[in-house]
KEGUKOL-405866 format. One record per residue (C-alpha): residue in three letters; y, z, x. Coordinates in steps of 0.5 Angstrom, whole numbers, plus 500, padded with zeros to 3 digits. Layout:
N
ALAYZX ...
! end
This chain:
753
UNK507857552 UNK509865552 UNK514868547 UNK521866549 UNK520858549 UNK525857543 UNK530859548 UNK529853552 UNK532846550 UNK529839549 UNK531834555 UNK532840560 UNK528841566 UNK523847567 UNK520849573 UNK513851572 UNK509856577 UNK515859580 UNK511863585 UNK505859584 UNK500858590 UNK493855591 UNK488855597 UNK489849601 UNK484844603 UNK487840609 UNK482839614 UNK488836619 UNK491843619 UNK491847625 UNK490853621 UNK488854613 UNK494855609 UNK496855602 UNK500850598 UNK505851593 UNK503848586 UNK510849583 UNK512843579 UNK518841575 UNK517837568 UNK522835563 UNK522838556 UNK521833550 UNK520838544 UNK520845542 UNK516848536 UNK516855536 UNK513857542 UNK510851544 UNK513846549 UNK511839550 UNK513835556 UNK515828557 UNK509827562 UNK503832563 UNK503837568 UNK499835575 UNK497842577 UNK492847573 UNK497853572 UNK494860570 UNK495864564 UNK502868565 UNK505863570 UNK512863571 UNK517858567 UNK524858568 UNK530853568 UNK534857573 UNK532853580 UNK536849584 UNK532842587 UNK533842594 UNK530837599 UNK528840606 UNK525835611 UNK520839615 UNK522835622 UNK527841624 UNK525845630 UNK521851630 UNK525857627 UNK530853624 UNK533856618 UNK536853612 UNK541858609 UNK542858602 UNK547862598 UNK551861592 UNK557857593 UNK560857586 UNK563864586 UNK561866593 UNK566871595 UNK563876589 UNK556874590 UNK555874597 UNK557881598 UNK552883593 UNK546879596 UNK547872593 UNK544869599 UNK538868603 UNK534864608 UNK528859609 UNK525859616 UNK521853619 UNK515856622 UNK511852627 UNK506847625 UNK500849621 UNK502857621 UNK500861616 UNK504868614 UNK501874613 UNK503881611 UNK502886617 UNK499891613 UNK493887609 UNK494880613 UNK494877606 UNK500872605 UNK507874604 UNK514871605 UNK518878607 UNK523879612 UNK517882616 UNK511878617 UNK505876622 UNK506869623 UNK499866625 UNK499860629 UNK497856635 UNK503853637 UNK509854643 UNK514859641 UNK518860647 UNK518858655 UNK510860657 UNK509863650 UNK504861645 UNK500863639 UNK501868633 UNK507873633 UNK510879629 UNK517876626 UNK523880624 UNK528876620 UNK535880622 UNK540878617 UNK547881620 UNK553881615 UNK560884614 UNK564885608 UNK559889604 UNK563894600 UNK557899599 UNK558902606 UNK565902608 UNK568908611 UNK575911610 UNK579910617 UNK584916619 UNK588913625 UNK593908625 UNK594905618 UNK601902617 UNK606906613 UNK606906605 UNK601908600 UNK597914601 UNK590912603 UNK587913596 UNK592908593 UNK591903598 UNK583904597 UNK584903590 UNK588897591 UNK583894595 UNK578894590 UNK577887587 UNK572883583 UNK569881589 UNK569887593 UNK567893588 UNK567899593 UNK563905591 UNK567911588 UNK566916593 UNK567913600 UNK566918606 UNK570918612 UNK569914619 UNK565919623 UNK569916629 UNK576918627 UNK579914633 UNK578907629 UNK584904628 UNK588901622 UNK586898615 UNK585904611 UNK577902611 UNK572899615 UNK569892612 UNK562895611 UNK555892614 UNK548893615 UNK542889616 UNK538885611 UNK542888606 UNK540895608 UNK543900612 UNK543907615 UNK550910615 UNK552915621 UNK556918616 UNK551920611 UNK546922616 UNK551927619 UNK553930612 UNK546932612 UNK545934619 UNK551934623 UNK548934630 UNK550927633 UNK544928638 UNK539927632 UNK542922629 UNK537917630 UNK531922629 UNK526920624 UNK523928624 UNK530930622 UNK533924617 UNK526920616 UNK526913618 UNK532908617 UNK532904611 UNK533898615 UNK527893616 UNK522897621 UNK518892625 UNK511895628 UNK507891633 UNK502893639 UNK504893646 UNK503886649 UNK504883642 UNK509877642 UNK515879637 UNK520873635 UNK527876632 UNK530871627 UNK537873628 UNK542870623 UNK549872621 UNK549870613 UNK555874611 UNK561873611 UNK568874616 UNK567877623 UNK563876629 UNK558881631 UNK553883637 UNK546884636 UNK543889642 UNK536891643 UNK534897648 UNK528896653 UNK527889651 UNK530882654 UNK530875651 UNK531868654 UNK538866651 UNK535859651 UNK528860649 UNK524854651 UNK528854658 UNK524859663 UNK530858667 UNK535861662 UNK538867663 UNK535874660 UNK539878656 UNK538884651 UNK544883647 UNK548877644 UNK554875640 UNK553871633 UNK558868629 UNK558866622 UNK552862620 UNK550862627 UNK543863629 UNK538865634 UNK531865635 UNK529871640 UNK522872643 UNK520878647 UNK514882648 UNK513889644 UNK514894649 UNK518890654 UNK515887660 UNK513894662 UNK509895656 UNK511902654 UNK509904647 UNK514908643 UNK520907638 UNK526903641 UNK533902637 UNK536895636 UNK543895633 UNK550892632 UNK554893638 UNK561893634 UNK563900633 UNK564901626 UNK558896624 UNK554901628 UNK556907625 UNK556903618 UNK548903619 UNK547897622 UNK541899626 UNK534899626 UNK527901630 UNK522897633 UNK516901633 UNK511899639 UNK504902638 UNK498903643 UNK493905639 UNK490901633 UNK492903626 UNK489901619 UNK496899616 UNK497894622 UNK493888623 UNK492886630 UNK494879631 UNK489873632 UNK485874638 UNK487868641 UNK494871642 UNK492877646 UNK484876647 UNK484883651 UNK486887646 UNK492892646 UNK493893654 UNK492900657 UNK499904657 UNK501905665 UNK502912667 UNK509910669 UNK514905667 UNK515904675 UNK509901679 UNK507906684 UNK509901690 UNK516900687 UNK522903692 UNK525909689 UNK533909688 UNK536916686 UNK543918683 UNK545925682 UNK550924676 UNK554929672 UNK558928665 UNK564932665 UNK571932661 UNK576928664 UNK583927660 UNK586920662 UNK592916662 UNK591909662 UNK597907666 UNK601913670 UNK608910669 UNK607908662 UNK609913656 UNK604916652 UNK604911647 UNK608905646 UNK610903639 UNK608895637 UNK609894629 UNK609897623 UNK609904626 UNK603903630 UNK602905637 UNK598903643 UNK595909646 UNK596910653 UNK592917654 UNK585919652 UNK586927652 UNK579928650 UNK577923656 UNK570924658 UNK566920664 UNK560920668 UNK561921676 UNK556922682 UNK556929683 UNK559928690 UNK565925687 UNK566930681 UNK571934684 UNK575928687 UNK575925680 UNK577931676 UNK583931680 UNK589926681 UNK584920683 UNK584915677 UNK577914676 UNK573908674 UNK567908670 UNK560909673 UNK557903676 UNK551904680 UNK547898684 UNK540897685 UNK535891686 UNK530887683 UNK524891683 UNK527898684 UNK525904681 UNK531908679 UNK532915678 UNK538918675 UNK538926675 UNK544928670 UNK547934669 UNK552936663 UNK558939666 UNK562938659 UNK564944655 UNK561943648 UNK558936647 UNK550935649 UNK549929654 UNK544923656 UNK544917659 UNK542911655 UNK541904659 UNK538899654 UNK538893659 UNK533896663 UNK525898663 UNK524905661 UNK519909657 UNK522910650 UNK519917649 UNK522920656 UNK528916658 UNK531912652 UNK537917652 UNK537917645 UNK532921640 UNK530915636 UNK525915631 UNK518919632 UNK519919639 UNK517927641 UNK522932645 UNK529932646 UNK532927651 UNK539930651 UNK541936655 UNK546941653 UNK552943657 UNK549946664 UNK543943663 UNK540937667 UNK535932666 UNK532926670 UNK531919667 UNK527913670 UNK528906669 UNK525900673 UNK529893675 UNK523889672 UNK523882676 UNK522878670 UNK528881667 UNK532877673 UNK538880676 UNK541883670 UNK546889668 UNK545894663 UNK551898659 UNK550905660 UNK552910654 UNK552917653 UNK547919647 UNK549926646 UNK554924641 UNK554916641 UNK559917635 UNK565919640 UNK563920647 UNK563913649 UNK570912646 UNK572917650 UNK570914656 UNK563916657 UNK560909659 UNK558906665 UNK553900668 UNK547899672 UNK548893676 UNK542889679 UNK542885685 UNK537881689 UNK531884692 UNK533888698 UNK540887698 UNK545892701 UNK552893698 UNK558894702 UNK565896701 UNK569889701 UNK575893705 UNK572898710 UNK565895710 UNK562902709 UNK555902706 UNK556903698 UNK549902696 UNK548909694 UNK556910691 UNK559909685 UNK564903686 UNK566897681 UNK567892686 UNK562891692 UNK560886697 UNK553884696 UNK549882702 UNK543878701 UNK536879705 UNK535872706 UNK529873710 UNK525874703 UNK522868700 UNK525870693 UNK532870696 UNK532863699 UNK538859698 UNK542865696 UNK548867699 UNK552873700 UNK557874694 UNK563879692 UNK561883686 UNK565886680 UNK564890674 UNK570890668 UNK569894663 UNK573892656 UNK575897651 UNK578897644 UNK578900637 UNK583896633 UNK580895626 UNK585891623 UNK588885627 UNK585879625 UNK583881618 UNK585880611 UNK588887611 UNK595887608 UNK600887611 UNK598882617 UNK599885624 UNK600881630 UNK599887635 UNK593891637 UNK594898636 UNK590904639 UNK586904645 UNK585898649 UNK583898657 UNK579895662 UNK576900667 UNK580906664 UNK587902665 UNK592898662 UNK598894663 UNK601892656 UNK607887656 UNK612892652 UNK611897658 UNK612891663 UNK618889659 UNK621896660 UNK620895667 UNK624889668 UNK619883666 UNK621878662 UNK616874658 UNK616868662 UNK615872668 UNK610877665 UNK605876670 UNK609877676 UNK612883679 UNK618886675 UNK622888681 UNK622883686 UNK625888692 UNK619892690 UNK613888688 UNK607892685 UNK600890682 UNK598891675 UNK594898675 UNK588894672 UNK582892677 UNK585887683 UNK579882685 UNK580880692 UNK576874695 UNK577869701 UNK577862699 UNK570859697 UNK567866697 UNK562867692 UNK564871686 UNK560874680 UNK564878675 UNK560883670 UNK564883663 UNK562889660 UNK563890652 UNK564898654 UNK566900647 UNK569895642 UNK571894635 UNK573886636 UNK570880639 UNK574878645 UNK574872650 UNK574873657 UNK578868661 UNK579867669 UNK585862670 UNK584856674 UNK576857674 UNK570856671 UNK563858671 UNK556855668 UNK554858661 UNK547858663 UNK548861670 UNK541859673 UNK540853669 UNK542846673 UNK546842669 UNK549847665 UNK555846661 UNK561849665 UNK566853661 UNK572857662 UNK573862656 UNK567865653 UNK566870647 UNK563878648 UNK564884644 UNK561891644 UNK555893648 UNK554885650 UNK554884658 UNK556877661 UNK555875668 UNK560870670 UNK558866677 UNK565862679 UNK563855680 UNK565853687 UNK567861689 UNK574864689 UNK579858688 UNK575854685 UNK572847688 UNK578846692 UNK579853694 UNK586854692 UNK589860695 UNK594865690 UNK593870685 UNK590868678 UNK590871672 UNK583874669 UNK584877662 UNK582878655 UNK584871652 UNK585873645 UNK593874646 UNK594880642 UNK589884647 UNK592880653 UNK599883651 UNK596890650 UNK594890657 UNK587887658 UNK589883664 UNK589883672 UNK589879678 UNK584875682 UNK587874689 UNK584869693 UNK586870700 UNK586865706 UNK579865710 UNK580870715 UNK585874712 UNK584881714 UNK585885708 UNK578884706 UNK572884710 UNK568877711 UNK562875707 UNK558871712 UNK554874718 UNK553881716 UNK547885716 UNK540882713 UNK544877710 UNK543873716 UNK536873717 UNK532867714 UNK526866710 UNK519863713 UNK516862707 UNK520859702 UNK518858695 UNK521856688 UNK526861685 UNK531861680 UNK538861683 UNK545861679 UNK547854680 UNK554857681 UNK552861687 UNK548855691 
! end
């Protein structure tokens, strides 16, 4: 025994061979794998540096093998599903040890798998590994894969930022910060201000990152203040968060796990999608997903996306403060073999690295072009409300955006710059379309770009962010123009992509520079629900989708009402342990640049018991928030978009429900669902407007977290009698009346049948 054995004690247990491995010889294994030679033995006696056990050791341990009394005996039965995880952590003093890294994970890989360092192909057990396997890993996906364990966490003192806006009165920030330093939350001596000066309340953010690493905005901007270069490795170097590398076409598996500690988060990846139920081919495809405490997902994707485009892609925490604290990283997709990235076994990708397409769009794809401008546009969220509404502890709901900015179509720029209340940019295209966005920056000072992470694109040309080693500048200065190209890949299904500005992603999305591209069925036409005018090339938050039922892939689909709701908030303190506890949301909260707060309606004569009814009976007025209208029984699809968010929220439609998996027969029906920043929900109302019984009347849609409903995030779904002339009927319009001659199986949202 090595020197130091005298520190052990008789009748205690020691683990011999803490990291011991030996070659396995299991002929039944599908792949060769090492096996552990660890063993636990009880000490009989100790003489100097000689330890005698009660029973002989069973393994041949090499000289210098590690021995320790510090281990926890845990029995793990290998009947878990592939990717199931055991979340080990200290439960003796977790509030102290967790924020300092006192947690880990055990991943159950497919049967017979071996785990390899991506650079050398030798055995490894890190957060990034190549898993060599012959087993299924997702719907239609089998074999070896690149794996990234994405550990999301909060309540990490090392990355907190000072908040400047909306703090409760009392102590100066310096005193409050000092008071916040506890034995379980030891903040650093020097704390930088939050780059987003609008984040509201709490003296400081809660701290976050990925895998206990972070690339904070504040630190990067202190080195170089150019926000358009925030993610550039040429300027700042690669981020410290784990960087997954893969060759185009490689299978990638993201083991997403929220390990620490108090909040829910959103993980978003650009240019790639995943099935929300990975073994179900009829599950929905998304590029973002929320994850709660101790919750986990296994997300399977192809490197370079279905488009197979190499380059550096960003993935990030969609909640604004956690993104800024450093919760982001890079997926580096290569199209040429390099010595320090071993290829996966040939059985997985027998043809090797595929050739890179000349363009993200196939040559025969229909092209849909939009001329978009980014412009300064101060906004008021309710034209009749005061500029600010005091709630509690002298905090205020902000009803104006003096530094507001919007995307708009060039043809409508003059109109929306005037007295017309704008809506967030909502562009519509169809499956299989090639989408070209010609962006002109008409802002006075900020650079601009067009970042649409939910679509297929070439990351070296049209990501809209200057990420990693991608060459060139994908942003434009005031007065300059640039074209971004996207493809609505059919395998990504009828998705919706959030759009953010990337010229100043720190502030501009908060000030309104966001939008969406909504993808409908192939060949669809888009119509104004009131006038019947063609809006296929317009910026409209609501449209009637007239489906071309003559196409085989559209058999069984019917026309539907389509609406986009953009939710925005910035309160950091509500629902947290900051003292004093607050009950109301402060800062900016809106839906489609609009808000209808309770306190404002009370001043207009509404009582709490009649908050959702007209405040003046003789002069009834609808709230300024979006009014969704449909005839009873009309199919409705609602896109819930976390446009810019600091909190997790809940979307609800009174008296209605929808399938949690819209394309999956037999999926559970829900009436409330969580969403947060950068996340998109597709809500297909079961039975259409009015539900299965086609009830007529006004129903409330809302952010079901009561403080957010009170702050103004609510509106009406107005179900009209069939034939009501206030809107056009859905049936018997255009190409939607034609029938297909060659029906083929396809996924159709169950609520839309």
